[in-house]
C-alpha positions as a printed Julia matrix, in Angstrom:
396×3 Matrix{Float64}:
  0.11   0.0    -0.01
  1.44   3.4    -0.98
  1.68   6.08    1.48
  0.29   9.57    0.6
  1.93  12.91    1.02
  0.16  16.14    2.28
 -1.11  16.75   -1.35
 -2.89  13.29   -1.49
 -0.2   11.91   -3.88
  1.36   8.25   -3.44
  4.73   7.43   -4.35
  4.03   6.11   -7.73
  2.14   9.39   -8.49
  4.82  11.51   -7.26
  7.31   9.57   -9.38
  5.12  10.09  -12.49
  4.62  13.8   -11.69
  8.52  14.17  -11.26
  9.05  12.57  -14.66
  6.5   15.15  -16.03
  8.34  17.98  -14.44
 11.68  16.84  -15.86
 10.15  16.61  -19.24
  8.77  20.01  -19.12
 12.17  21.22  -17.87
 14.2   19.83  -20.66
 12.0   21.73  -23.12
 12.77  25.01  -21.45
 16.21  25.77  -23.3
 16.76  23.83  -26.59
 14.42  26.25  -28.52
 16.84  29.11  -27.42
 20.27  27.51  -27.31
 19.72  25.84  -30.8
 19.38  29.25  -32.62
 22.88  30.61  -31.99
 24.9   28.19  -34.11
 22.54  28.63  -37.0
 22.5   32.45  -37.34
 24.75  32.31  -40.34
 22.53  29.89  -42.15
 19.6   31.91  -41.32
 21.34  35.21  -42.54
 22.27  33.54  -45.9
 18.6   32.42  -46.42
 16.92  35.83  -45.48
 19.76  38.46  -45.61
 19.08  39.72  -42.07
 21.41  42.11  -40.45
 23.41  41.23  -37.26
 20.97  43.54  -35.29
 18.0   41.59  -36.49
 19.67  38.18  -35.91
 20.45  39.43  -32.34
 16.74  39.9   -31.86
 16.3   36.14  -31.92
 18.16  35.95  -28.78
 16.9   39.08  -27.16
 13.16  38.56  -27.95
 12.66  35.62  -25.79
 14.43  37.42  -22.85
 11.98  40.24  -23.26
  9.11  37.92  -23.27
 10.48  36.3   -20.06
 10.39  39.63  -18.48
  6.93  40.74  -19.57
  4.95  37.42  -19.25
  6.6   36.27  -16.06
  4.88  38.89  -13.9
  1.32  37.97  -15.18
  1.74  34.33  -15.13
  0.01  34.19  -11.66
 -2.99  35.52  -13.33
 -3.35  32.37  -15.36
 -2.6   30.04  -12.6
 -5.17  31.56  -10.29
 -7.81  31.12  -13.05
 -6.82  27.88  -14.73
 -4.28  26.17  -12.21
 -0.67  25.24  -12.76
 -1.43  22.01  -14.53
 -3.52  23.48  -17.27
 -1.25  26.5   -17.72
  1.71  24.27  -18.21
 -0.22  22.22  -20.69
 -1.11  25.32  -22.64
  2.53  26.52  -22.49
  3.7   23.15  -23.95
  1.15  23.56  -26.86
  2.19  27.12  -27.41
  5.94  26.08  -27.33
  5.27  23.37  -30.03
  3.58  25.79  -32.16
  6.08  28.53  -31.75
  8.94  26.04  -32.81
  6.93  24.92  -35.79
  5.98  28.41  -37.04
  9.53  29.55  -36.5
 10.89  26.64  -38.63
  8.5   26.56  -41.58
  7.44  30.16  -42.22
  9.22  33.19  -43.83
 10.89  36.08  -41.92
  7.47  36.96  -40.23
  7.03  33.53  -39.1
 10.68  33.39  -37.77
  9.88  36.28  -35.43
  6.36  35.36  -34.66
  7.37  31.69  -33.66
 10.25  33.28  -31.43
  7.74  35.46  -29.62
  5.49  32.5   -29.1
  8.11  30.07  -27.81
  9.44  32.92  -25.55
  6.09  33.39  -24.02
  5.65  29.64  -23.51
  8.93  29.32  -21.9
  8.26  32.18  -19.61
  5.38  30.16  -18.15
  7.38  27.17  -17.63
 10.27  29.31  -15.93
  7.9   30.56  -13.33
  5.63  27.56  -12.7
  8.14  24.81  -12.01
  9.5   26.41   -8.69
  5.78  26.83   -7.57
  4.93  23.18   -8.45
  8.06  22.03   -6.52
  6.93  24.07   -3.46
  3.54  22.38   -3.57
  4.49  18.77   -4.42
  8.04  18.37   -3.29
  8.47  20.73   -0.34
 10.8   18.38    1.67
 12.99  17.59   -1.22
 13.13  20.89   -2.87
 16.83  21.05   -3.02
 17.07  17.41   -4.85
 14.18  18.15   -7.28
 15.46  21.69   -8.1
 18.9   20.12   -8.79
 17.42  17.69  -11.03
 15.32  20.06  -13.12
 17.89  22.81  -13.28
 20.37  20.27  -14.27
 18.34  18.81  -16.94
 17.59  22.17  -18.2
 21.38  22.94  -18.59
 21.76  19.61  -20.29
 18.9   20.31  -22.63
 20.57  23.67  -23.59
 24.11  21.93  -23.95
 22.84  19.14  -26.22
 20.65  21.62  -28.41
 23.53  23.9   -28.81
 25.95  21.04  -29.73
 23.59  19.31  -32.19
 22.12  22.18  -33.96
 24.68  22.92  -36.63
 25.52  19.14  -37.29
 21.75  18.53  -37.76
 21.65  21.33  -40.19
 24.74  20.38  -42.23
 25.9   16.78  -41.66
 22.5   15.46  -41.71
 21.21  17.72  -44.34
 18.08  19.15  -42.45
 19.02  22.7   -43.21
 18.46  25.25  -40.38
 14.8   24.85  -40.7
 14.85  21.09  -40.06
 17.31  21.51  -37.31
 15.13  24.02  -35.29
 11.99  21.87  -36.01
 13.46  18.8   -34.38
 13.05  20.19  -30.86
  9.09  20.35  -31.61
  9.34  16.44  -31.3
 10.69  16.82  -27.78
  8.09  19.24  -26.85
  5.25  16.94  -28.18
  6.64  14.26  -25.98
  6.65  16.26  -23.05
  2.97  17.34  -23.96
  1.83  13.72  -23.96
  3.51  12.8   -20.67
  2.22  15.97  -18.99
 -1.39  15.53  -19.82
 -2.03  12.65  -17.26
 -0.24  14.69  -14.55
 -2.93  17.34  -14.55
 -5.35  15.42  -12.61
 -2.76  14.81  -10.1
 -2.46  18.37   -9.23
 -5.06  19.84   -6.98
 -6.68  23.04   -7.89
 -6.48  25.31   -4.73
 -8.55  28.35   -4.25
 -6.62  31.68   -4.45
 -6.35  33.38   -1.22
 -5.66  36.85   -2.73
 -6.11  38.66   -5.91
 -3.1   39.17   -8.33
 -3.29  42.91   -7.67
 -3.0   42.41   -3.95
 -0.15  39.72   -4.36
  1.85  42.11   -6.62
  1.43  45.04   -4.44
  2.68  43.2    -1.31
  5.73  41.58   -3.1
  6.74  44.71   -4.84
  6.82  46.52   -1.43
  9.3   43.93   -0.02
 13.07  44.76   -0.06
 13.88  41.11    0.07
 11.91  40.49   -3.17
 14.0   43.08   -4.93
 17.14  41.79   -3.73
 16.12  38.36   -4.97
 15.21  39.84   -8.41
 18.45  41.57   -8.61
 20.35  38.47   -7.63
 18.63  36.5   -10.18
 18.95  39.17  -12.91
 22.57  39.68  -12.4
 23.19  35.98  -12.53
 21.38  35.69  -15.95
 23.08  38.75  -17.2
 26.42  37.14  -16.64
 25.27  33.96  -18.04
 23.94  35.57  -21.25
 26.91  37.84  -21.72
 29.23  34.62  -21.45
 26.91  32.7   -23.98
 27.09  35.56  -26.5
 30.48  36.94  -26.25
 32.92  34.18  -24.83
 33.91  32.97  -28.3
 34.61  36.45  -29.56
 36.71  37.29  -26.47
 38.84  34.22  -26.93
 39.18  34.73  -30.77
 40.19  38.4   -30.05
 42.98  36.9   -27.67
 44.47  34.81  -30.71
 42.59  31.46  -30.24
 40.95  29.86  -33.33
 37.16  29.62  -33.81
 37.01  25.89  -33.17
 38.89  26.24  -29.64
 36.59  29.25  -28.82
 33.6   26.95  -29.54
 34.93  24.16  -27.5
 35.33  26.47  -24.67
 31.73  27.69  -24.8
 30.72  23.98  -24.78
 33.03  23.58  -21.77
 31.28  26.25  -19.89
 27.91  24.7   -20.68
 28.97  21.38  -19.6
 30.47  22.45  -16.14
 27.25  24.54  -15.74
 25.35  21.16  -15.79
 27.46  19.9   -12.94
 26.94  23.18  -11.03
 23.13  23.18  -11.63
 23.0   19.72  -10.16
 25.41  19.88   -7.19
 24.72  23.4    -5.71
 20.87  23.07   -5.26
 21.34  19.78   -3.27
 24.07  21.35   -1.02
 21.9   24.45   -0.63
 18.78  22.58    0.05
 20.45  20.68    2.92
 21.06  24.01    4.73
 18.65  26.45    6.31
 21.08  29.36    5.47
 22.51  29.69    2.08
 25.1   32.55    2.74
 28.1   30.44    2.85
 27.24  29.05   -0.48
 26.46  32.38   -2.04
 29.9   33.75   -0.88
 31.7   30.64   -2.16
 30.37  31.01   -5.45
 31.03  34.68   -5.85
 34.74  34.19   -4.9
 35.22  31.54   -7.48
 33.49  33.58  -10.08
 35.58  36.69   -9.36
 38.84  34.53   -9.34
 37.85  33.05  -12.8
 36.91  36.46  -14.33
 40.27  37.94  -13.22
 42.04  34.87  -14.66
 40.56  35.68  -18.02
 41.68  39.3   -17.75
 45.27  38.72  -16.73
 47.87  38.81  -19.52
 48.85  35.58  -21.17
 45.37  33.98  -20.6
 47.04  31.01  -18.91
 44.79  28.11  -17.86
 41.97  29.25  -20.03
 40.19  25.91  -19.73
 40.26  26.12  -15.9
 38.89  29.69  -15.79
 36.18  28.82  -18.37
 35.24  25.71  -16.56
 34.93  27.5   -13.11
 32.71  30.21  -14.69
 30.44  27.66  -16.26
 30.3   25.81  -12.87
 29.43  28.89  -10.91
 26.93  30.17  -13.5
 25.17  26.79  -13.53
 25.13  26.52   -9.73
 24.06  30.13   -9.15
 21.08  29.52  -11.51
 19.97  26.56   -9.83
 20.42  28.21   -6.51
 18.48  31.28   -7.59
 15.45  29.03   -8.5
 15.79  27.0    -5.18
 15.8   30.31   -3.18
 12.3   31.14   -4.78
 11.08  27.84   -3.28
 12.77  28.19    0.04
 11.69  31.77    0.62
  7.99  31.19   -0.14
  5.57  29.95    2.55
  3.31  28.13    0.14
  2.84  27.29   -3.5
  0.71  30.24   -4.25
  3.26  32.58   -2.88
  5.99  30.72   -4.8
  4.23  31.28   -8.07
  3.71  34.96   -7.37
  7.24  35.33   -6.17
  8.86  33.38   -9.12
  6.78  35.56  -11.44
  8.01  38.9   -10.14
 11.65  37.8    -9.48
 12.15  36.21  -13.04
 10.25  39.26  -14.72
 12.68  41.76  -13.31
 15.46  39.33  -13.58
 15.19  38.57  -17.22
 14.58  42.29  -18.17
 17.94  43.05  -16.4
 19.52  40.05  -18.17
 18.34  41.29  -21.58
 20.61  44.41  -21.36
 23.83  42.53  -20.69
 24.84  41.21  -24.21
 24.09  44.63  -25.52
 25.97  46.64  -23.0
 28.98  44.46  -23.32
 28.86  44.7   -27.17
 28.62  48.46  -26.73
 31.57  48.63  -24.34
 33.8   46.53  -26.89
 32.65  48.85  -29.83
 33.83  51.96  -27.83
 36.95  50.6   -26.38
 38.02  47.75  -28.59
 39.04  45.94  -25.34
 37.47  42.97  -23.88
 39.1   43.69  -20.53
 36.61  46.35  -19.77
 33.6   44.07  -20.38
 35.11  41.38  -18.04
 35.78  44.12  -15.34
 31.98  44.96  -15.62
 31.17  41.26  -14.86
 33.45  41.41  -11.9
 31.5   44.45  -10.63
 28.29  42.63  -11.37
 29.63  39.75   -9.27
 30.32  41.96   -6.23
 26.89  43.52   -6.54
 25.47  40.03   -6.6
 27.17  39.19   -3.5
 25.87  42.39   -1.77
 22.39  41.07   -2.76
 22.85  37.64   -1.99
 23.94  38.07    1.7
 20.53  39.06    2.64
 18.69  36.6     0.28
 20.76  33.78    1.68
 19.13  34.27    5.19
 16.82  31.7     6.45
 13.5   33.75    6.46
 10.21  33.94    4.34
  8.98  36.65    1.92
């Protein structure tokens, strides 16, 4: 006989729900990370400028920022399960439209998948708070790790699928619709396993209360600065290395290394953090490693590049998983977790969206990457200041 948890789920149901969560999670990055390696092929097909190609990465981040705040409106009306179902359908449509249509479809599909992923980003922490409250660190490590794995695999396979398997950029991008359809099929039976709770407050009241909390703003800044550094590294690390004399192949491998070590960080750090009531030691440790690695990239000679890049990836993956876990740990219930996740990720991704542009502008003005890397050091120190309070054992 199966024992049931506080949500009425037995062990088998919880296991199936966890599988559903992981299949949702693995779909939250491939549609984004698969586009970068294909921009040259897309440019050749449509003749788009670098600015317009850059929007293919920026648009989803803007969608994250806008949609994340209003996500609790949908969960209060339709529930987390149904909202995630709609998000998976929208994600599939976005991937397909982006892959098969012309320039208009390319951007329309990007907008749709950005909206869909925003829902998933916000709702998974809330779902974990409700259904896995006593294993939050472990479950967060699983889903943040599998998100990083999905990003790395998609980035690595994107170009080979297009060229070596002769699928073209359209076929390469459309492959990820298969993964979202599988997740859709697996998620549908899980909807009935999620209880629909009656909202205890309106969306307007929730946002007013959260936006007046200093802790919430510090969490949002911590999340945003973490994401800013991640997307700067994702966008500019190869260019930084090639400017230092390394070839394109090596630069590409270093980007892959940062993503691979990020998977390790995303798995290990939330488990460590989830075992502690206070996360300040972890936050300080990660910042120290991040600053050391960034300074290592700045120093003349660029010795031990693999070490510095690997450490940066490890820290960014771990900080991402930690930021998601903190949303769960600082919430008193699932409703608060959904609201907090929405406002924190909304502000955070709007901050992150500025990063690649600012760094590109700094390089255009100075023709030196050292200033951009110095900016990331300043960002890390600011992140430390925010994190010291966020890491304390208290609820929003």
